[in-house]
N, C-alpha and C positions, 0 to 999 in steps of 0.2 A: 286869651282869645285870639290874639294875633298869631301866636305860635301854632295853634291848631289850623287856622285858615291857610297859613303858609305851607303846612304839610299837605293839606288837601290840594292846593294848587300844584305843588310839585308832583304829586301823584297823578293828577290829570295830565300834566305835560308828558310824563314818562309813558303813560298809556297811549297817548297820541303818537309819540315817536315809534313805539313798538308796532302799533297797528299800521303805520305808514311805511316802515322800512322792511319788515319781515317778508311780506309777499313778493317784493321785487327781488330780494336776495334769494329766496327759495326758487323762484323761476329761473334765475341765472344758474344756480347749482344744478337744476334738473336739465337744462340745456347743455351744460358742460358734460354731464354724465352721459347724455345721449351721444354726444360727439365722440367721447372716449370709447364707448362700447361699440359704436359703428366702426371706428378705426381698428379696434381689436378684432372684430369679426372679419374685417377685410384682410388683416394680416393672417388670421387663422386659415382663411380660405386659400391664401397664396402659399402658406407653409406646407411642405410635403412631409409625409410620415417617414422619419429617419429609419425606423425599423425595417421598412420595406426595402430600403437601399442596402441593408447589411446582408452579409453572406457568411456561411460557415467555412472555416479553414481546418484542415487536418494537421495537427502538430506531429512532426516526425523527429525522432531522435537522430543524432549525427550518423553519417555514413559509417564512420569508423568509431567504435567497433560494433555498432548495433544495426547496421544496414537499413537505415531509414525506418526504424520500427515505429508503428503508430502508437502514440502515447496519450492522445487526447484530442480535443477539439476546442476551437475558440471562434468568436464572432466579431466581425468588424466591417466597416464601410469600404475600406480599400486596403491595398498592400501597405501603404504608409502608416496606417493605424496599427497594423499587426507587427511590423518590424520594430524590434526593440522590446517587445513584451517578454516578461520572465515567467516561466511556467514551473511550478513546484509540485512535487509529488513524493510519496514515500517509496523507498526501495522495495517494500513489499508489493505495492501496486505496480511497480515496474517489472519485477521478475518473479513475483509470487513467493519470495522467501520471507516467511512470517517472523523469523528471528531478526530481520533487519527493519522492523516496522518503525524503529526510532531514528532511522537515517533518512534525512530529507535531501533529495537531489534537485538541482536547479538547471534549467535550460533557458537560453535566450534565443529568440527568433532573429535570424540575421538575413534571411532571404525568403521570398515567396515565389513559388513556381506553380502557376495555376491556382488550384485549391489546396496546395500543400505548403505548409509553413516549416521551413527547414531551420533547425536549431543548432546551437553550440552548447556543449556541456561547460558550465561556468563554475561548477563547484558543488560541494555538499556540506552538510553540518549535522551533528547529532542534536537531538532535542535536549533542552536544558535539564529537564527533570531526570532523564536517563543519566546524564553526566553527574548530576548531584547524588544520585543513588550509588554511584561507584565510589565516591569519596566519603568514607565514614571516619568515625573517631579512631584514633590510633593507627591510621594509615598514612602513607606518604604519597604526595602528588608531585610528579615531575612532568612539567609541560614546557613546550618550546615553540618558537616560530621560525620556520626554515623556508627560504625562497630558493627554488630549484629551477633549472632550465633543462628542458628535454632536448633530445637530438633534433627534433624538427622546429626548435626555436620557441616553444611555448614557455612563458614565465608563470610559474605556479607557486602559490604560497600554501605551505602545509603546516598544520598545527597538531603535532602528536601529543598524546596524553598517556602517561605511564602511572599506574597506581600500584604501589608496593604493599606488601602484606603488613608491614609495620613502618613506623616512622624511621626516616633515614637522615643522616647528617648531610650538610650542604656539600661537602666534598664528594660524597657518593652521588649526589644528584648531578653534580658537574660532570662526573665521569659518564653517567648514563646519558646526559644530554649530548656530550661530545660524540659518543658512539652512535647515537641515533642520528645526529646531524651528518656524520660521515656516511652512514648507510643510505640516507635519503639522497644526498648529493650524488653518490656513486650510482645509485639506481636510476636517477633521472638522466645522468650523463650517458647511460647505455640504452635507454628505452625511449620510445615515442610517447606522445601525449595520450594516445588511445590505449597503449599498453599500461600506462600509469593509471588510467581510469579503471581498467579491469582489475588491476592489482589492489587499488584502494577499496573499491566497492566489493570485490570478492574476498578480501581479507588476507591475501597473500603477502602484501607489504607489511601488515601488522604482525604476521607470523614471523617474518624475517627480523623485525625489530625485537620480538620476544626472544628469538634465539641469540641475538647479539647481547641483549641486556640481562638475560637471566643469570649468566655466571657472575655478574656483579652483585646482584641482590635478588632475593625471592620476589617474584612479580605476581600481583593479583590480576591485573588486566592491562592490555595494551590496545590503543585505538588511535586512528587518525580522526580526531574529533571534528576537524574542519579543513576544507580545501577551497581555494579561491583562485580563479584564473585572472591574472593581472595583465597579461599581454598575449595576444594570439601570435602564432608563428606561421609556418608554411602549411597550407592546406593540401592534404593528399587527395588527388583526384582519382586514384585507382579504386576499384571495387564496383559493386553493382550500381546501376543507374536507377533513376526513378521509374523509367519505363519497365525495367526488369521487375522492380518491386510491384508495380501495378499489375503486370502480367501474372506474377505469382499469386497475388491476392485475388485476382479475378478467377484464376484456375481453382484456387482453394474454395472460393465461394460457389463456383459452379459444381464442384465435386460434392460439397455439403448439400447443395440444393438437390442434386440427383439422388443422394442417399436418403434425404427426407422424402422425396417423391416415391422412391422405391419402398421405403418403410410404410408410408401411408397406403400405397397400393396393396402391399401384402396384408396390412391390417383390414382393408376393405374386403379383400378376397376371403379372409378368415371369417368375417362377419356374414358375408353372403352365403358361405357354405355351412352356416349354422354351427360353426365351431366357436370355442371360447376365444374372444378377442385377445390377442397377445400384444398389449401395449408395451410390455417390457421388452419384447423382441424388437419392436420398432425403435425403442430408445437405445437398445444395444447396437442396432444397425448404424446409428448415428455416432456412436462412440469411436474414438481413435483406435487404431489397431493395437497400440501399446497397452491401453487400458484393458482391451479384450484379452491380450496375452497374460497380463497380470491376474485378471479374474480367473482365467483358465488354470493358471498355476495355483492360485488359492484353492480352487475346487479340487484339484488333484491332491493337494496337501491335505485337505479335509477328508477326502476319501481314504488316503493312507492312514490318517489318524483314526478314522472310524474302524478301518480294518484292524489296526493294532489294538484298539479297545475291545473289539469283538474277540480277537485271539486271546487277549489277556483275561477277558471275562470267562472264556471257555476254559482257560488254564486254571482260573480260580475255582470254577465249578468242579473240574476234574480233581483238583487238590482237596476241595471240601468233601468229596466223596470218600477219599482215602483217610481223612483225619478222624481220629477217635475223640469226639467232643466230650464223651462221658468222663474221660480221664483228666480233663482240663478243669481249672478252677472257675468260679463265677466271674472273677475280675478279668481273666483271660478271655472268657466268652463275650463279655461286654466290650472288650477292646476290638474283637473281631466284628461284632455287630456295629460298633461305631465306624469302623473302616468300611463296612458294607452299606452304611447309611440306613440301618434298620433300628427299630426301637430297642432299648436296653433294659426295659422294665420287666419284671416278672420273675418267676422261679427259674431254677436251673434247667428243668425240663422244657419250659417254654423257650428259653434261650437256645437250647439245642435244636428245638423244632424250627425256630426261625432261621438258624444257620443252615439247616438241611433243606430248606425250601429252594 
């Protein structure tokens, strides 16, 4: 009896504490939340939209050897945010060579002039999956790391890779490495950094390595799988300026705009004169002259081929009139019908009739 009364009293005390404390605590939490939300709203009103402050920059390749070529765009708040960025792209995107889609080239922004972000070529590398496909079972791999210095003081690290047709001994690998190293050091000592870029990306330097190493052992492939700029040298200030490049781009844009306007005007005149609209003519007017010349040459070649086929068909008809088909066998007649693309079923008389048609 005493035990049950004590439990009842404890329960009443706990209910009284809960009913007395909870409303005050809840009110305090609500007031704190209101203060925090009011401060957050005030900060949000004062904070400006960062995206409105940003602007677009045109990324340009180095002056040598690419004459400030436009290679992309990037966005940033100021020049300080742009300088130091590294921009990567495939060699296919850079020059349109689809055989070099596995080559990744890298540029680093070193200066901003207005809306132009000027870059420096800092190296390239081949994709890993492409390199792995070159190295198969029962083939030999000869790789090396060579640091070279160009005539204008650029320190570059090159990593050549030679894949042989079969496995080779270590002594043969050492000879191939030494010949490759001598060639790379000598090439860098006679050329500038821009010339080295052209030779690496164009494949000329790889071809020189192939000529030197091929007498030692049969070669499957040769490549400069990676290059890295370690230290910059003397910057060459000769060449076209940004103003010249801007003038050329503006001139090209105006010429293209004029061609488009002329093509559209010609198309509108054709429609107004109730003639068939020539959209293809308008598209051809906007094509470069080189493509038009190639298309004209292709049409001339097709005409020559058609003329030749007509002459040949006439000769075949003339010859068919002189041939005595009745003296030929059925197998020979079927062969002639196959060559002419006609049915070969039926009797001998039917075959002769088809050949004489």
